[in-house]
N, C-alpha and C positions, 0 to 999 in steps of 0.2 A: 724157259719157255719162249715159242717165237714172238715176234713184234707182232702179228693178228691177233696172238690170243691176250697177248698184254695189254694190249688197246681196248680190246672187247671188255676185261675186265673192268678195266680204268673207266671208260663210259660207261658201262652198267652203273658202277659206285659215284658216278658225277649224279648217278638218280636223286641221289640226296637233295631235298629242297630246302632250302633255306629260308625260315619262317621268322616270325615274330611275338612278343608278349605283349600281354595286358596292363598289368599290375605289379608290383612289387620291386624290391632293392634290385636293380641292374648287379648281376653276376656272372660276366664271361671270363668261366674257369679256364676253358681252350681259347687260344688264341684262333681269329675265323680261317677256313681253310681258302685254296685258290679257288673252289669250285662254286660258281654262278651262272647265269644266263648272258645269253649275247644281250646288246642293245645298251639303253640309257644306263651308261651307269660300270659300263665297261662288265667282264668276268668272261668265263671259259665256259665251254658245255656244248655238248652237238645236242640241244633241245629242242629242234625242229622237228627229231626220229624219236626223242628218246620218254617222250613225256607219256611214262606209262603209267595205269591203275595198278600200285603195290599195296602190299601189305604192308600197315602202317601200327605202330604201338600206339596206345592211350593216348601219346602224349604228340602223335604225328610223324614222330620221327621215323626213317621206313625200317621196317624188320629185316635184318642182314641174317642171309645165311650161307655156311661156309662148307668150302669147298677142298679138300686137299686134293691137288693136281699134278700130276704128273709128265711130263710132256719133257723129250728130247733127254731124257735121264734127269732133268730139273724138278725137284719135287717143291712146289706152293702152295700157299693157302689162301685161295680167295673168297672174298668176301662177295655177295652178289645181293644185290635187292630182288625180291619175290614178286613177279606180278601176278595181278591175281583175276580171275574170272565171278562177276556176281552172275554169270548164266551157268547153269549146271555143265560140267564136264563127265560126260558119259565115263564111269571105269573107276572115278577116284572119288573118294570120300570128303566130304563138304569139311570146311572149318569156319572159325569165326575170327573175321576180321575185327583187332580189338578197337580200334580207331572210331569205328560206329556201331560194333555188336552185330552189324547184319552179315548173313550165311554166305559165302565167298569160298571158290574151289582154287586152290594154286595152280599155277598154270607151269607144268613141268619142266625146270632147264636141265641142260646138257646135264651139270653135275663134274663128279669125277671122271665118268667113263668117256673124254675127246675123242672122237674119231681121229687117226691119222690123216690128213691133208689130204684130197686127193687135186689132182693137176686140173686146173680148168673150173673147179667148183670152189664159193668161197667157204674161206673155213671159219671156225665157228669154235668159242671159249665156253666154259664153265656158264658162265651167265649167259651166255644165249639160249629163247626157249627151244624145246626139242621139236625137230621138225613133223608136223603132224597136228601141232596143237599152237601154230603161229595164230590161226584165226581169234584165238581165247584172250590172246594177248593185247588189250585195246589201250589207245593213245585216249590220253584227255584233251575235250574239246576246249581251246582256250577263247576262239573265235576273238571280241574285239578285244581280249584282254593283250591280245597281242598287239595293241598299239601301245605296250609301253616298250617294246621292241624300236626303237627309235633313240634319234642321236641327243647326248643331253642339251644341247643349243633349241629340240624344236621342246623340249618337254620346259626347259627353263621357259619360253616364250609363252607356252600353254598355262604357266604360275602365274607367270606375269598378268595375263590376262582375268584370272582370278584375282589376285592382288588389287588389279585396278577395279572391278567391280567390287569388292570388300570394300576399298576405301572410299568409294563412292555410294554406298550403298545408306541410306538412312536408319534401316530396320534391317538387321539379319535376324533371320529365324530358320527350321525346316518347315518340310510340308511336310506328308502323310507317308511318303517313305521314306522318310528322313535324310534327305536329300538338302544341301544350303540353300537357303532362299536368299535374293536379294531384292525389297522391296518387293517381295511378294511370289517374285521370279524365279523359279529354282534354276540351280546350274546343271545344265542336263545335257552336256554335250561330252563325249566318251572321252575323248583326247584331254581336256580339262580335268577331268575326275581321272585318269592316271596318272596327272601329273601330281592332284592334291593328293592320290593316295603314296606316293612317293615320298614327295614331301613331307606329311604325316607323321612316316615310320620314322622319315631320316632325321625330323626336329620334334616331333611332340604337337605340333602347330601347325596355320598357315599366317602367309605373311598377308598383313591388312586387318587380319582381326584383333591386335591390338590396340585401334581408336575405338572400337566400340564398349561401352561399360554394359551391355545387356548381354556380354558373353564373354568365357573365361578367356583369355591369348595363351594362358600358359606360356612354356611346356608345364604340363599338359593340357590341351585346348579342351572344352566343353560347350558347350551349345545345347541349354535343354529341349530334353532329356538325356543326351549323348556326348558321354566320355570320348576321349581322341582316339581310343580304341576301335569306339564304334563309330565313331566319323572316318575314321580309315575303312572302314567294312562297308559303311555306305557308299563309300565312293568305288571301291570295287564291285557292288552291286550295281552300281550307278554306269561304270563303266564297261559293264559286258554287254555279251552278245542277249537279247531280251528272250528270246525262245526254246535257247535249252540252258536247262539247268544247271547251277554250278555245283561243284563237287569237295567234298574235302581237298581231293589232290589235285584241281584246280587252281584253289585257293593258294595250298603250299607251293605249286609249281609258278604260280605269279611273284610267289616271293622274292623263288631264288632268280626270275628271269631279271628283278631290280637292277642286280641283286640286291639283296638285303642279308647281314653288314654290307656296306659297299664296299670295303676294303680293308686290308689283315688290318687288325688295331685300332677299326673306330671302336670310339667310344661317344656313346648318346651326350647331349648333352645336359644339363644341368636342369633337374624337373622331372624329363625322360625319362620314367624307368624299364628297362627293358632287361629280363632276363633270357637266354638262349639253351637248347639242349643239343645235344648228340647221340647220333644212335648208339645203341648198348651193343657193347662186344658179344657177339656170341659164343664166343670161347676165348674169354682172359687168358687161358693156359698155353694156347698157342705160341704166345710172343710177338701176334701181328697185330698192329692197332689199327682199330679202324679208320675212314676217310675221318678229319679232322673239320669237315664242314658245317657250321652251326646252324638251328634252328631258334627259331623263336618259338619260347614258351608261354603259352597259352591258359598253362593252368588257372590261374587267378579268373580268368573271363568266365563271366555269367551272362546266362541271356534266356528269358522265358519269353515267348512272343509275348501272349495275350497281357504284358506287360507293358509293352510298347505298344503294339496294335491293338489299344483298346476303346477305339469309338466304334463309329458306322458310317457308312456310305448312303447317301441317299443316288438311288438311280432310276434310270428307266428302262423298264421293259418292254423296250422297242415293238413286239409284236401285240400287246395292246393299249400300247402307249398308257402305261398306268406306271406308277412313283411308286418305288420301294424304298423302306428303309429296314438295314441288314448291317448286325457288325460286321465289323470289316475281315474277322476271321470265316465267316461264312461265305463272302464273295470274293475272294481274291484262291487265286488256284497253288496254294501254297505246295511245295515237295518237300516231304519228309524224306532228311538221309540218315535217319536210325534207324533202327530195329525195331524202335518202338512201333503199337496201332496208332493210324493217322490221328482217330480220334484224341490220345493221351499226348500228342506231341506240342499242342496250343499251352497247355498249363503246366511241361511240363520243364523244369530247370536244366539248362542242357547246357555243362560245362566244357572249360579246354576248347583245344581247337575246331572238335564236334560245333561245341554252339557257338563259335565264332562264324564256321562257312553256311552254318543254318541261319546266322543273321543277317549274312552277305546273299545269301540268297532268298532268303525272304525280302530284300530289298529289292531284290533285281524281279520278286513277282508282284511285288505290290506295283512297281515300274509300269510291270507288263498289264495289269489292270487300269492303272492311271491313264495310260495311252490308250487305250480302248475305250474309255468312256469318256476322257476330258471333252469330246468333239461335240459331246450334247451337250447344251444348254441349262444351267439349272441343276449338273453333277455335281454332288456335293460330297467331300472325302474328308474325315479328319486328320488333323494334325497329327503326327508320332505324339502318343503319352497323353492325348488328350480325346475327351469323348463327351458330345454333342447330342446323344441321342434321342435323350428324352425331350430338347428344343427340336429336333429335328422330324420326330416321331409328331409332334405339337403341330407345327407348322404344317402336315399334311391331315391333320383332322379333319380339317373345314377344304376339299378338295374345290369348293368351287367361292373364294373368297376375295371379294371386293373389299379396297380398303382403301379409301379418300385420307389425303393428308393435306393439310391446307389452313396455314395461318391468318396473322389477320392483315399478313400484305405478304410481297413477295421475299423479303428478308426472312421474317417468321419462316415460310415455307421453307426455305433452306437452310433453319437453323433447326428446326423439327425434323426436318428428313436426316441430317447429322447426328441426331440426338438418339436417331431410332437405328441408325448406319454402327456408330461405332462408341465404343465405353470409352470410360474416361483414359484420356492419354495414351491411345490405341491406333489414334489415324498415321499414317506415314508421314502425310504433309498434310495442307490442306491448300487449297486453291480457292485465290479470292476476286473476285469478279465485278466487275460493275453493275449493278441491279437495274438500270435506265437505260442502259443500250445495250444490243443482245449483242455489237457487232465481235468484238476481243473474247467473248466468252464462247461464241458459237464452235471456234476448234477445240475449247479446253476440254470437254466428255474425254474423250480419250488418254487425254494424260490425268485425269483425275481416277480414271479405272489403273493406271500404268504405275500410277505412286502411291495409292489403297487412300485417296484425300476423299473428304466431301467438296461439294463446290456451293462456297456460301458467298453471299451477292452486300455489298456495300455503294453507298455513293461516293460521291469523290471524296468527301472527308468518311471516316471510321464510324459508322452505327455500332454503339455502346453492345446492344447485342450481339453482334459480331464478334466484337473483343471479347467478349462474355463464352462465346462456345471456344473461340480458337484456346483460350486460356484452358476450357474443358477439356476439348479434345487433343490437344495436341502439347507432349511434354516440352519442357523449357529445354534449348537447344534444337527443337524441331524446327521442321522448315514451313515457309509459308512463301507459296508462289503467286504474286501480284502478275494478274493478266491485263496488258495495256499500258500506255505510257502515264505520264504525269500529269496530263489533262484528263484523264480518265479517273485514274486515282492517284490521290495527292502524295505528294514527298510523304507531309505529315503521317501518314497511316505507316509508311514504312519505316520511321523514327519513331514512331510508338509501339510497334509490335517489335524491332530491334532493340527498345530500350528495356523490355516486357522477358526479352532472352531469344528471344525465336531468331532461326538462320532466316533472311527476307530475300529474296531472289525474285526482279521482275522482268518478264518477261514480253518484249515489244518492242514494235517496230514505230516507220512512220504512219502505217494508214492500217486497217482490218486486215490486209492481205498480205502484209510484211508480219503482221502479227500472227498472225495464222502459221505462216510458215516457220516464225521463229521457235511456235509452238511445237511444231511437227518434230524440228530440231532439236527440242528438250526431250521428244520420246525415243527419237533413235531409227534407226534405222527400220523402214515401217515394210508389213508384208503385204497392206494395201494400200493404195490411196484414193479417199473421197473425195469429188470435187463437187460443191455447190456454190450456191450464189452465195454471195456477203451483201447482198442489198434486203434479202428479205428473210427471213428466220424459218419457216418449216421445212425444208430441205435440208439445211444443213442440222437442225434438231434431230430430225430422224436420222441424220447420217451420225452422229457422235456416238451410240451406243451399238451399232454397227460398227463403225471404225476400231473400236474399242474390243467387241470380240474379236475381229478378227485382224487383230493386233497390227492396228494400220492408224493411219490420223485425216485430218479433215483440213482441206484446205480450199480457199476461195477463190470464186468468180468476179468480178461486177456485173453481175449480171449475165446477158448473152457476150462480152468482152472477158479478152481473157490476160490478167495485168502480167506484168511482165515478171513479175517476182515470183506469181503461182506457176507461168509456164517454167521456167528456170529451176523454180524445186522440181517439178514434174519430170522434165530433162536428166537431173540428177538422181534418179529412181529406176533405172530401168527394168532392174529385177520384180518390179513390184506390182500387182495387180490394180488395175487404174479405173475406176467407175464416175461416170458424168451424174449427179445425182438432180433430176429433174431436167426438165423442160430447159432456163437460161442456162442451164450449167452443160447439157448438152449440143445445145448451139455455139457454146462458149468453146468446147474441146469435144469437137465431132468424133475425134479419132479412137476416144474413151469409149470404154462399157456403158452404153445407155440403160441408166433404170430411172425412167419417167412416166407417170401416169398421165390421166387426162386432169387432174387437180391435186393439190398438194395431200391430200386423204388418199388417193389409189399411189400415190408417188411412194409415201410411206410404208404402205401394206408390200408393194414392190419388193422393197428396201429390207423389209423383213422377211419376204420369202427369199429374198437373196440369200441373205447371212444366216437366218437361223430357224432350222429345219424341224429341232425339237426342244423349243423353250419350254422351261414349265411356266413361266408368267409373261405379261406385259406391264407397259407403260404409259397410261393415258394422261394428254396433254390437250389443254385447246387449242386447236390450230390457226386460231388468229390473238390469242395473247403469248407473248412467249416468257415473260418473267419465271413465273412456276416451273415451267419447260427446262429453263437451264440446269437449276440444282435438278429439278427432277430426271435429267436425261442424265447426269453422273449419277443418279440413282439406280435406274434401269442398267447400266452401264454397269455397274458393283454387282448387279444380281444375272447378269449374261442374259438382259432381255431387251426384245428390241423396243423401240418407243413408236407410237400410232396415236393417229390424232382425230378429237372428237369436235364437234362444235359444243357449246353452250350447253343446247338443249334439247339436242340429239345427236344418234351416232351411227354415223355415216356408212353407208352399207360396204364400203369399201373396212373397214375396220372391225365391222362386225363377220364379216365373210372369212379374216384371217384365225379370227379366235374359234369360228365353229368350224372350220377344217383343218385346226389341231388341238387335235385331242389333247396333248402333251401338258396345253397352257390350262391352270389348275388355280392359277392366282392373277390377281389384277391389282395395278396399285396406279389411283390416279390421282394426279400432282394437281392441286389449287382446291380450293373448297368452294363452298355452294355457288357462290358470286362466281366463280369461273367454269365450274363444271355443276349442271345444275342433276337434281335427284333424279331428274326421268333418265338422265343417262346413265345412271348408276342401275335404275333399273334394266334397264337394258342391258346393260353388261352381267348382271345376273342371269338375265335371259340367254345370252349367248353363249355362257358357261353352262347353261343348262343341256345347251345343242339337242 
């Protein structure tokens, strides 16, 4: 056989892809071969041109075809992978792809009748596709999964970023698509997920999980309800391009690109059980061994879509501006990878590599739905494995609901809002601010959203009601963020909370402007920066929920004067969108985008118009009375609602106009009791909702 023919057969044999197994004892009966992908981890193989859709056995290994070939009087046995087409090839009989049960057509190969080489033309081998059929042999679309083709140093830097997030997180959970979230924020970047996938396969876990009691670090790792194999699949779906469905072939080629196993003789760490398969020998009697490349054995993997995507979504039908609650299974456009009827897939247990690939693509589909809807204020999607359908449907039964929350005083109102929002031990943190001075708390509303915390209020000493609510809402070891210096909230408050087992962090500067910048630093790099006066509260109150929604921060001016610390902060965020909210701030920062009305009520409306296109509801606070608005702003931010302003005994025309011109608004939360906002205002709000 000439060199060209030999190389063609060898490259085709290298199309065998390295895979991974979910459960069961490690049983590597054959040493891994040299075949593997380029990029991180090393390996060989012409993967850029040879990622063909091929016939696969039920376990995912390539089905080999053997040919007896004579070239230059030398007879050899060639093993080739079999390209397939899901599109009919005229004149050929269909068959079934064992791995997914779908009808396919085998793309004809040159086989045993290799033509003599013609000078000037490319030589062909037994494993090459016959002339005239090349259009039916298609390559697998990997798109962003090719991010794994990078250096080990780059992959390590990405997993280092993930480890830092996991170590710094107060709470590690999963979102509705199965992505790992830290303090409510999903890890969404494709490079990080590519690195996470490789790390989970090689170690059975992720660095940084070991410090969190609510997860099992392993190996194998477990974050309810996903085991390590499902976490690995979730990372594949998260790393992929979002609009091209993933296939079984794509998942398997992704594994060999890594490559996995990473090197000959690789042994899994203790506790991480992996089994491997090898392609079946089509003719054991011919004395020719099949390539020894290993494939992950997924035979223990089980997946039923309806057992994981169990809940529902609350979504806005934009043409009619009406809200709906529907099952996740009915609103996400899932792709069926099997021969089963579409209506049967949701409740059918899929096993092996087919089940694994379906899980991976379902994650991708769910993320697409997320990205298309998360820009809508009020959009809600149940986390994976959870079902709050009854609560969501109940919440929509009264589409013109006005709820007033007010305690005996400002401290009590904040406690009531916390009790309404958080179950026992379920807050990500607590933000504690001064109850009788607005300055330090003005910038803290976006922080409450960032760390999933209520805003509680106290005077210099710890109010016993606040201490009780912290004990209720925060587990021992949780974090309390005190906003302001020791003259605002005494050192004894920190000492008392620490003695109760909480981690206490004080965020403070020498004045309100430095404190606001310190809070912004705690939140992290902002997408938006809203600048408002720190000498009066209305503009900053309206800014808080808007900044929270826009993944931003609030910093302060001294009315029409720009403090140096604020100017320095703005200069340090050249990529952020910047806004001056209210007339005083616009004078202090004339170069920023101005959002300012004739009075505080119009300014609040303009802020809402700028940042909230389809809010499900609005919060209402007294525009002349700040205490209830502080905790109310945090509550509005938690719901992705704007905060609008009212007078004690009347609803300003600007506030009413926003509600009347936004039919998506079906709920209003009023912050403060009848002594803060009168019944007349409530009647006006009901009337505005009636439109």
